[in-house]
N, C-alpha and C positions, 0 to 999 in steps of 0.2 A: 496599568493605565495606558490607553492608546492615545496617541496624539493625532489630531486631524491635520492633514497637509493643507497649507494655504499658498496659493499662487500669488504672484505680485499683484495681479488684477483683483483677486479676492481681498487681499489686504488693503488695497486702495479703496475698495468699496465698503469695508467693514465699518468705519466710523459713520459714514452716511446712513448705512442700514440701521445701526444702533440708535443714531439720533432720530431717525424716522420712527422706529419702534417706540422710543421714549416719547416722542411727540404724540403719536397715536394713543398710547396708554394715558397720557396726561389729558388729552381731549376727551377720552372715554370717562375718566374719573370726574372731570369737571361737569360734563353733561349729565352723568348719573347723579351727582350730588345736587345740581340745580333741579333736575327732574324730581328727585325724591323730596327736596325741600318745598318745591312749588305744590306738588300734590298733597303733601302733608298740611301745608298752609291752607289750601283750598278745602280740605276736610274739616279744618278747625275754625275757619273764619268766614264771615259773611262778605268780606271784602273780595273784590274781583280782580285784584292784581297782586303779583308777588314781585318784590324787589330783592335781587341778590347782589350783594356788594362785590365789586371787582377786586377789592383789596382784602378779601377774606383770606385767612391763612389755611393753606392746604399742606398735607404731608407730602413729601417728595415721592415720586414714583420710582420704584426699583425694578430693574429688569436684569435677568441673569446675564452674566458675562459669557463670552465665548470660551474663556479659559477653562480647560478641563482640570478638575481637582478630585483626588480620591478622598479628601477629608472634609471639604466644605465648598459651598458654592461662592463664587465671587459675584457681586452685584454692582451695577452702574446706577447711580442715583441721578434723577432728573427733577429739579425743583419746579414747583408750580408757584409762580409769583405774578404780580400784576403785569409785568412786562410781557410774560408769556401769554397771559390771557388777552391782553389788548392786541398783541401781535397776531393772535390767532382768532380774533373776534368773529370774522366772517364765517369761519368754519364752525365755531361754537354756536353761533346764531342759526346757521343752516341745520345743524344737528338738533337743536332745540325746536326749531320750526317743524321738523319732521315728526317729533313726538308730541307736539302741541299744535296740530293742524287747526286752522281757522282761528287761532289766537294771535294776538299781536306779540311779537318777541323782538325787543329792541335794546340797543345799547344806548344808555342815556347818561349825560353828565348833568347833575342837578346841583344848583346852588341853594343850600339850606340855611335858614336863619331862624333864630328863636323869636317867637312872638311874646307879647306881654302876658298871654294866657299860659305860657310854659310849653306850648306846642311848637314843633318845627314846621316851617313853611318853605315851599319851593319858591324862591323869590324871582326866578326866571319867568314864571308864569303868573306872577302876583298882580292883582288888580291895583291900580294906582290909589284907589280909595283906602286900601288896607296898608299901604306902605308906612304911614306914620305909626302904626301899631307893631311894626316889625323892626328889630335891631339889625339892619343890613350891614353895619360896620364889622360885625364878627361872622359874616357868612362863610360857610365852608362848602367847597365844591366836592361832591362825592360822585362816584361812578357806579352805575348799576346795570345789570341785565334785568329788564322788566318784562314780565310775562303778564299779559292782560287778557282776560276772558270775559270782559263785560259786553 
């Protein structure tokens, strides 16, 4: 097994390089999943918008470590969580807009409440006439990436 020499300067840069590689891989995974889900949704539904929850659970991204090993590879794991997604939202939206040109691609916080009919309604855009029919006391705020092709 041969060992790769690392200078002080290389070692100083190593963490930043791995962090950026992990960030890039996570952005690719998120973009690919949202793309796949939106296209699949459009194929199967007459609706013209797809909502992707920001709080969805993703598997962490693993990238190979720089550590050489004759027996097995070492991996560094990077979690994909809501904080990462929200912190990188501009980049995610830019990537999605490039694969969905002329569509609206937005990050939205939506306050949802249950109506008497059992359906959920966005109370932030609710007409005042409908408010008596919606239980706003138990509204929940949800965060989505919304792709609209209407």
